[in-house]
C-alpha positions in Angstrom: 13.5 16.7 -7.9 14.1 16.9 -4.1 11.5 17.2 -1.4 12.0 18.6 2.0 9.9 18.6 5.1 8.4 21.8 6.3 7.4 22.6 9.9 3.8 21.7 9.1 5.0 18.3 7.8 7.3 17.6 10.6 10.4 15.3 10.3 9.9 11.8 9.2 12.3 10.4 11.8 11.5 11.3 15.4 14.9 10.4 16.7 17.0 12.5 14.3 15.2 15.8 13.7 18.0 17.2 11.6 18.1 14.4 9.1 16.9 15.5 5.5 14.3 13.4 3.8 15.5 11.0 1.2 16.0 12.5 -2.3 13.3 11.7 -4.9 14.2 11.7 -8.6 11.7 11.9 -11.5 12.8 9.9 -14.6 10.8 10.0 -17.9 10.2 6.9 -19.9 13.4 5.9 -22.0 15.5 8.0 -19.3 18.0 6.5 -17.1 19.4 6.9 -13.6 22.4 5.5 -11.6 21.6 4.5 -8.0 24.5 2.9 -6.2 26.2 0.5 -8.7 23.1 -0.1 -10.7 22.0 1.7 -13.9 18.1 1.8 -14.3 16.2 2.6 -17.5 12.6 3.4 -17.4 11.5 0.7 -20.0 7.7 0.9 -19.9 5.1 3.0 -18.0 1.7 1.3 -18.3 -1.6 1.2 -16.4 -4.2 -1.6 -15.9 -7.4 -1.8 -13.9 -5.5 -1.6 -10.6 -3.1 1.3 -11.2 -0.2 2.6 -13.1 3.1 0.6 -13.0 6.5 0.8 -14.3 8.9 -1.8 -15.8 12.5 -0.8 -15.1 15.4 -2.4 -17.0 18.6 -2.5 -14.9 22.2 -3.4 -15.2 24.6 -4.2 -12.3 28.0 -4.9 -13.7 27.3 -7.6 -16.5 24.0 -8.6 -15.1 20.8 -7.3 -16.8 17.4 -7.5 -15.0 13.9 -6.3 -15.3 11.7 -5.1 -12.3 8.0 -4.1 -12.4 6.5 -2.1 -9.5 3.4 0.0 -8.6 3.4 3.4 -6.7 4.2 2.9 -3.1 6.1 -0.3 -3.6 9.7 -0.7 -2.5 11.9 -3.0 -4.6 15.2 -4.6 -4.2 17.5 -3.5 -6.9 20.7 -5.5 -7.4 23.6 -3.2 -6.9 21.5 -0.3 -5.4 19.6 -1.8 -2.5 16.0 -0.9 -1.7 14.3 1.7 -3.9 10.7 3.2 -3.3 8.7 3.6 -6.5 7.0 6.8 -5.0 4.9 7.5 -8.1 4.2 6.4 -11.7 2.7 8.4 -14.6 1.6 6.0 -17.3 2.4 6.9 -20.9 -0.3 8.4 -23.2 -0.3 9.6 -26.8 0.1 13.1 -25.6 3.0 12.5 -23.0 5.7 10.3 -22.0 5.4 8.3 -18.7 7.6 8.9 -15.8 8.4 7.3 -12.5 9.3 9.0 -9.1 12.1 6.9 -7.4 13.6 7.3 -3.9 16.5 5.3 -2.6 15.7 3.8 1.0 
C-alpha cells in the first residue's frame, strides 16, 4: 500500500516539496518482504498490556535474526537499514495479524 501527501496534509519535507513520501507496505503474518538485501518474514503479531507488537524474522545473506518492534518504532535491519514499523494489527482467532512497514 502506498500513501501520498494531499494538499491538506502538506509535504513532509519542507526543503523538497516534490519528494514523494516513503512507500509503506502491509505484510500479513507469515508473509515476507524484501527490503534492500534483507528478506523479512512476519513471524508473530502479538499484543500485551502496552500495545500490539511484531516479531520479524530476517535473513541477510547467511545470517538469520529476529527483531521485535511496536508501532511507531524505527528498527535497524541488517542489509536493509532503518525501517519504521508504522502499524501492527495483532492476530486474533478471526484474522491474521499484519504489519505496516516503511523503509527510512
